[in-house]
C-alpha positions in Angstrom: 0.0 0.0 0.0 1.4 3.3 -1.0 2.1 5.9 1.7 -1.0 8.1 2.1 -3.2 6.0 -0.2 -6.8 5.5 0.7 -10.0 3.9 -0.4 -13.1 5.9 -0.9 -15.8 3.8 0.8 -19.6 4.0 0.3 -22.2 1.8 2.0 -25.6 2.1 0.3 -28.9 0.5 1.1 -32.2 0.9 -0.7 -33.3 3.4 2.0 -30.2 5.6 2.1 -26.4 6.1 2.0 -25.3 4.8 5.4 -21.6 5.7 5.2 -19.2 7.6 2.9 -15.6 8.2 3.9 -11.9 7.4 3.3 -10.4 4.2 4.6 -7.2 2.2 4.8 -8.9 -1.2 4.7 -12.4 -2.8 4.5 -13.1 -6.3 5.7 -16.4 -8.0 4.8 -17.7 -11.6 4.1 -18.7 -12.9 0.7 -20.9 -15.8 -0.3 -18.8 -19.0 -0.4 -15.6 -17.0 0.0 -15.3 -16.2 3.7 -13.9 -12.9 4.9 -12.0 -10.8 2.5 -10.0 -7.6 3.0 -9.6 -4.8 0.6 -6.6 -2.4 0.6 -5.9 0.6 -1.7 -4.7 -0.7 -5.0 -6.8 -3.9 -4.9 -7.7 -5.4 -8.2 -11.2 -5.0 -9.5 -13.6 -7.4 -7.7 -17.4 -8.0 -7.5 -18.8 -10.3 -4.9 -22.1 -11.3 -3.3 -22.3 -10.6 0.4 -23.8 -12.6 3.2 -25.0 -11.4 6.6 -21.8 -10.3 8.3 -20.0 -7.8 10.6 -18.2 -5.5 8.1 -15.3 -3.4 9.4 -14.1 -0.2 7.7 -10.7 0.9 9.0 -10.8 4.7 8.5 -7.9 7.0 7.6 -8.0 8.6 11.0 -7.4 5.2 12.8 -10.9 4.6 13.9 -13.1 1.7 12.9 -16.6 1.9 11.5 -18.5 -1.3 12.3 -21.6 -2.3 10.4 -24.0 -5.1 10.2 -24.5 -6.0 6.5 -27.4 -8.2 5.5 -26.7 -9.4 2.0 -26.0 -7.4 -1.2 -22.8 -6.9 -3.2 -19.4 -5.4 -2.9 -17.8 -3.6 -5.8 -14.1 -2.9 -5.6 -11.7 -0.9 -7.7 -8.1 0.1 -6.8 -9.3 3.4 -5.3 -12.8 2.6 -4.0 -15.1 0.1 -2.3 -18.8 0.3 -2.7 -21.1 -2.0 -0.6 -24.6 -2.2 -2.1 -26.5 -3.9 0.7 -30.1 -5.2 0.8 -30.0 -3.9 4.4 -27.3 -2.5 6.6 -26.9 -0.9 10.0 -24.2 1.2 11.6 -23.1 -0.3 14.9 -24.3 2.9 16.7 -27.8 2.3 15.4 -28.1 -1.3 16.6 -30.3 -2.1 19.6 -28.2 -4.8 21.3 -31.0 -6.0 23.5 -33.3 -6.4 20.6 -30.7 -8.3 18.6 -30.1 -10.6 21.5 -33.8 -11.3 21.7 -33.9 -12.0 18.0 -31.0 -14.4 18.4 -32.7 -16.2 21.2 -36.0 -16.5 19.2 -34.1 -17.9 16.2 -32.1 -20.4 18.3 -35.3 -21.6 19.9 -37.0 -21.9 16.5 -34.0 -23.9 15.1 -34.5 -26.5 17.9 -37.8 -27.4 16.2 -36.9 -27.1 12.6 -34.2 -25.8 10.2 -35.2 -23.7 7.3 -33.6 -20.9 5.4 -35.7 -18.1 7.0 -34.8 -19.1 10.5 -31.1 -19.6 9.6 -31.1 -16.1 7.9 -32.6 -14.5 11.0 -29.9 -16.1 13.2 -27.2 -14.8 10.9 -28.7 -11.3 10.9 -28.8 -11.3 14.7 -25.1 -12.5 14.9 -24.1 -9.8 12.4 -25.8 -7.1 14.5 -24.4 -8.3 17.8 -20.9 -8.7 16.3 -21.0 -5.2 14.8 -22.3 -3.7 18.1 -19.8 -5.6 20.2 -22.5 -7.8 21.8 -21.0 -11.2 20.7 -17.6 -12.4 19.6 -16.8 -13.2 16.0 -15.9 -16.8 17.1 -19.3 -17.4 18.6 -21.1 -15.9 15.6 -19.0 -18.1 13.2 -19.7 -21.2 15.2 -23.5 -21.1 14.6 
């Protein structure tokens, strides 16, 4: 990474632009690809996203945590755009509500496994991880 180089990052959902800023690195999770990190100068990339805790390492040294619930990531050497079906900034996440959603989904999974319940559980884990309410290890274990 060249000294002083940054990525222009945008996180967009159907409702609004959630975040725009300059970053040193973006880490997110792609469908069938696991976590992936993007640095300035990254080759062009387009990937489908799953529910995950996305981290944007800002130029000023802080981290912007987000819960991303599907969508796509579009990468060029100088920018990363996340087009999400739904996304939330960590500061906007109600941790207690996310914990209740996680508990409901875990209880429902005891009775049956279906894609809707599994997706609800992944969304709850992404919210809790982004808001600091659960460790990445625990979220990945489910």
